[in-house]
N, C-alpha and C positions, 0 to 999 in steps of 0.2 A: 481458337480463342481470339477475341478482339483485343486491340490495344486499349488498355485501361485509360491511357491518357486521353482518349477520345471522349471520356465522360466527365471531364473536369469542369467545375464551376466554382467561383468563389473569389477570394482576393489573393493576389500574389504578394506575399510578404509586405503589406503596406501599400501596394500599388492599386491600380484600377481593377474593378470587378471584371471577371472573365465570363463571357456569355456561355450558357449551357450548350453543349454540343453532343448530339447522338447519345441520349440516355441509354443505359444498359440495364439488364434485368439481373435479379438475384442469382439466377442460374449461370450467368456468365462468369461469376467470380468465385474462386476458392482461395483462401489464404493459407498456403502450406509451403513447407520448406523444400528446396531442391535436395536430392538425396545426399549430395556432397557436403551439406552444411553440418558441422559437428554440433552435438548436443551435450549438455552437462550431465554428469560430472566430467570435468576436463582434467587432463594431465598437465601439471605445471612443473617447470624446471625446479631444481633444488633452490636456486637463487630466488625465483619467484615465490616459492613456497615459504621461504624465510621471511620475505617481505610481507606476504599475506598473513603470516603468523603475527607480525608486528601490528599490522592494521587491525586485525581482529582483536588482539590482546588489548590494544588501546581502547577500542570501543567497549570491550568487556569491562575494563577497569572503571570506565565511567558508570556503566549500568550496575556494577557490583558495589563500588566504593561509595558512590553518591547515594545509594539506597541503603547503606549500612545502618542497622538499628542502633549502633553505638554513636551515631551523629546526633547531637541534641535536636529534638523535634522531629525525629525520623523513626519513631518506634515501630512503625508498620513494616519496615524493610523495603518499602516501595521506592523506586527511583523517582526523584522529582522531575518535572518537565524539562528543566534546564539547570545549568550550573549555578546561575544566580538564584537567590532565594525565590522559590516558586512552589505552587501546589503540585500535586501529582496528576499527570494526565494518565488515565487508565489505559490509553492506547500505548503509552510508553511502557506500562507494566506488562502488556502482552508481549512486547519485544523483549523486555527484561526476563520474563519467565522462560522464554525460548532460549535466550542467550545464556541463562544459567545452565541449561542442559548442554549447550556448546562448551561452556567453561569447564564442565566436568569432563567431557570427551577430550578436550584439549589439555587437561591436566593442570589448569590454573587454580582450581579448587577441588576438594575431594567430593565424592558423591554425597557424603553425610552433610557437608557444608551446603551443598546445593539443595538437598532435600529440606534441610532445616530452614533455609531462607524461603524456599517456595511454600513451605507449610506456614511460616509466619505471614507471608503476603496473603495467602488465601484465608487464613484465620482472621486477619484484619479486615479483609473485604467482607467476609461472611458475618462477622460480629456486628458491624455497624450497618443497620438496615436502612438508615436515612440516606444512603448513598445510591439508591436505585429505585426504579419504578417499573412494575411489571417484569421484574427480573433483569432489566437493562440498567446500566450504570450511568451516573452523571459523568460528564466529560472530565471534570476535575474533582479530586478528593483531597482531604488533608493528609499530609505525610506523617503526622503524629497519631491521628485517630482513625483515619480511613473514612471519616464522615465529611460533612460539608466544610469546605475551606472558607476562611474569612474573606479572602479576596481571590477572584478568579476571572479569567478572560470572559467566561460565560457560565451561566448556571442552567445547563440544559442536559437532559438525559439524551445521550447520543448513541445512535445505532452503529455508526462506524467506529467510534472509539470503543464501544462495548464489543464490537466484532473483532477488532484488533486485540483487545484484552482476551476474549474467548479463544482466539487462535493460539495465543500463548498458553492459556489455561489447559487446552486440550493437549498441546505438545508436552507440557510438564506432567499432566495426568498420565499420559501414556508412558513417559520416560521413567518417572519415579514410582508410580503405583502407590499403594498404601494410603496414608492419610491425604497425600496430595491428590490422589485420584478420587478419594471419597468426597473431599471438599470441592475440588474442581468440577467433577461431574455433576454434583448437586447444584452448583451455581449455574452451569450451562443448562441443565434441565429446567431450571426455574425461569429461564429467559423466554418470555412470551412474544415471539416475533410476529405472530399472527395479529396481535392487538395493535401492532404498529402499521398495518396496512391502511393506506389512506382511503377513507370511505367516499362514496358519491357525495357531491357538494363541496369537496375540498377546493380551496381557493384556486389552486393550480390544477386545471382539469387533466393535464398530462400525467399528474401524479396519482390519479385514482387507480386503485388496485395494486399499487407498488408500495414498497416499504418506506415509510417516512424517515426523514433525516433524524427525527427525534421527538421529544416531548418536553414541554415547558410548563412548570408549575404556575398556578395563578399567583402564588406568593411564596417566596423563599422562607417565610415563617412556617410554612407547612410543605416541605419539599416532596412529600409522598402523598399529598392530598389532592385537591382539585387541580386540574390543568388541562392541556389540550395538545394534540399532535401538531408538530410543525407542518405547514401546508405544502411542503415540497418533499419529493421522494427520490430514491435511487432508481432512475429510469434508464440510464445509459449502461455502457459496458466498460467504464473505467474500472480500475482495480478495486476501488472502494465499493462500487456497486456490485461487482461480481462476488467479492468476499462476503459482504453483508447477506446477499441473497443466497449464496451457497450455504452459509452457516444456518440460515433460516430453514433451508431444506433439510439440514442435518439434525434439527431439534429432535431429541428423543421422545418428547411428549407430543402425541399426534395433534392435540388441540393447540399447541404452540407453533406448529410447523406451517410452512406455506406450501402451496402447490408447486411441485418441481418445475412445471412448465413456466413459472414466473422467471426462473433463471434464464430461460431461452427467450422470453418475451422482451428482455432488456434491449433497448435500442442499439442497433449496430450501424451507426452512421459511417458511411464509407468515404475515404479520401484516397489520394494517391501521392506518392513521392518517388522520384527516380523511376517512373514507369511501373511501379508496383502498388497494388491496392493495400490499404490497411484500414482497420476499424479505429476510430478515434473518439475522444470525449470533447464535444464542442464547447464545454464550459470551462475547461482548463487544459492548457498544453504543457503543464508542469510534468517533468519526467516521472515523478513519483506515482502518478496515476497509471503508470505502465508497469510498475514492479512491486507495489505493496503486496498484492495478493500472492505473487510468485514467491514471497518469502516463506509461505506455508504450502501453497497448492502447487503440485508438481505438474504444471502444464507442459513442461518439456517431455513428460512421459505419457501424456494423454493423447497427443496427436489431434487430428481433425475432429471437431464435434459435429453433431447433426441435430439441430433444433426440431426438424420434422419428425424425429422419433417420438416426440411428445406432442405432436400435433401443431407445432408452431411453424407457420409458413413465412415466406418473405424475409428470411434471415440468412445472410451469407454464412456458409460453413467456414469455421475459423480454427486454426491451430494457434492458440493464444500465445504460446511461446514464440512462434514465428512472428506473430503480430507485434509483440514487444521488441523483438530483434529489429524489425523494420522501423519501428518508432525510434529506437535508440540510434540506429543508423541515420535517420532523418535529423535527429538532434545534432549528431556529430557533423553531418554534411553541412548543415546550416551554420554551425559554429565555424567551420572552415571557410565557408563563403563570407561570413561575418559582414553583412551588408552595412552595418552601422560603424564598423571599424573599432569595435570595443577592445580595449586592452585586455590581454590574457586569454582571448578566445582563439581557437584554432584546433588543429588535429589532436592536441593533448589538453585542450581547455574547452570542455563542452558539458552538456547535461543540465540545462536550465531547470530548476525545480524550486519548490518552496524552501525558504530559509530565512534566517536573520539577514538584514541589510543594515547599512549604516544609520538609517532613520527608523528602524523598527523591524517589521516582518513583511515579506512580500512573496507573491506566488506568480512569477513570470512563466512563460511557456511558449512553445512553438507548435505550429499546426501543419498538417498536410493540405493539399488542395482538395476541397470537397468534391465529391462525385454525385452526379444526378442518377437516381434509380428510377427506371420506368414504372409508372403507376404508383409511386410511393405517395402515401397519404398520411399526414400528421394525425396523431391521436388514434390511428388504426394500426399502421405498420410501424410507427415511430421511425420512419425511414428518412424523413425530411430534416435536414439540418435546421435548427430553430433560429439561427442568427448568423450574420456575417462574422467572419473571424479574421483576425490580423495577428501576426506574430508579435509577442510581447517580450522584449529583451530586458525589461526591468531597468535597473540602473547599472547593469553590467556585473552583478555579483554572481559568483559561482559557489556552489556547495559541493565539497568533495564526495558526499554520499550519493550525489546524482549519478555521475559517471561511474563511481565505485560500485554502486548496486547493480549497474548494468553489466557487471561481470558475468551474470547468469546468461547473458545473450551475446556479448561481445568481449570475450576474455582478454584478448591481446590489447584491444583499444582501451578497455577499462584499466588494465594494468599500467599502460603507458600514461594514462591520465593521472592515476594515483601517484605514480612515481614522480611525475612532474609537480603535482600539488605539494608533495612532501618537501620540495626544494624551495617553495615560496616562503620567504622570511615570515616567521611568526605563526605559520599555519600548523606546524607539527610539534608535538611534545612527546618525548621518548617514553613508550610504555614500560621499558625496562627499569625506569626510575619512578614509576607510578603515573606517568603521563597518560593522557587520553587519546593519543594519536592525533587525528585531525580536529582542528577547531571547526565549528559549524560551517563557516562561510568566509569568503574573502573577496576583495575587489581590487584588482591590480591598478586600475585607473585611478581609484581614490586613495590607494595606499592604505586600505582599511582591512583589518582582520577582526572577525567577530570575537567577542570576549568569552562566549559561552559554547558549551556543547549541549545538544538537545537529544532527549531520549528517543524521539521519533525519527531522528536522523542517524544517530549512532546505532540504533537498533536494527534497521533494515540493512545497514552496511555489514554488520557481523553475520547476519543470517544469510544474506545474499552470497557473501564470500564462502560461507560454509557449504551452501547448496552447490555452488560452482565447483567446490573441491571434492565434496563427498556425497552430497544429496542427503545429509543426515537429517536436517529439519524436515524436508519433504517426506522422508521415509517414516520418521517418528510420528508426524502429524497424520499421515495417511493410514497408519496402523490403528488409530483410535477407533473403537467400534462405532461411535456416532458418525465419524467421517466416512468410514466404510459404508455405512448404511446410506448416507447422503449420496455418495458416489453411485451406489446401486440405483437409487431412485432417479438419478439424473442420467443413467446409462453411460457413465464415464468410466474409463478403464484406468487402473493404476499400474504402475511399473512393477514387474515381478521382482 
């Protein structure tokens, strides 16, 4: 095997471009773990287990209490997007439904309480038909009715937010059965993923044949009437792309399903860090694009994939768990190097990701050095990085769920980061007295702590920790018949 560092091209963390040297071929690279690397579930000490109980319980308190139907204006049982008054993000509801199952397993609520809340959520989503198009849901819905909210960040039917919702729906369906399964499976079966394939003539030619980011109505006066697909699609192998395409392969209705080969056709742009190759997402270096899908998909148990099995060539074979482990290590290494001298960054302060910041919301991120692949052709192989990249450190804000969710890949380093974050003044509120654990984000340099918790940040934290401890969410999701069928279509193996 050649040295992967020989194929580097791109920008060194804000420095000058590096000239391409000695391009390599797809067959030169496999992304897989050394045998000695430990995989989850992990064994934690009793002290660490108590700490993880606290972190999970805090995240659960938010997802359970803020979605309580006893709160005025929250009759649907769905958790709002954030602590401050806000509509419901259906992505947050996907995390909420899965977290309800964890809450039952951990003994924080009874099974009947969890089932009743899940039934209420699914009944609310089912009853209000103006919240979806072609079976896919609008990003935001009203917490009282489940219909269109008066105000929202965007009024778009979103395939990724629907995908995150459906991942939680399938988890709850498998866990509770009964009415939860009947309603949940019906909603998933109604989702027409195939209709969201970008057709020829789409504004972005790279998106043709891939699943659009969403659909937008001509007028919100008729949210389920005329409209059009967004002209951009999920074409890479970030976690959002993989989850959306995986679920589209799992669709129980054949006419709603996409060709399994589409999952393997997603672009696998290669980079390198610390002498090791990794697949990366050129449009965002936020850490969440490395772990969202892992909240449900047990990539740690799948091992090395093989796109050529479905006739897809020029794709590096990847163990996606190992790929995420390398990406998390890169984030930590760069935080230790801390080239901008940002306060709070270091061995226990890392994991740049999307979060609140003092002036609103931001999506910073870090990148590997891009690699050149011999014979790579854009719009054919999707192997050419479409733009130069530079590390984006944002304003120096850290979100605890970033490093915390990386516990699925780097348990010791994630534990150390979360213990460190808990000691930052104002960041932690005690779950034993109803607190929600970590606030969404903080900035040591600015002396700022976010006032809110967010569903799409607390959600992955509780699920990632549970998978690192027991693999419960992975096992439950993988047991659903639609997921098993999708895995078979893709030729992927599940853990015994």
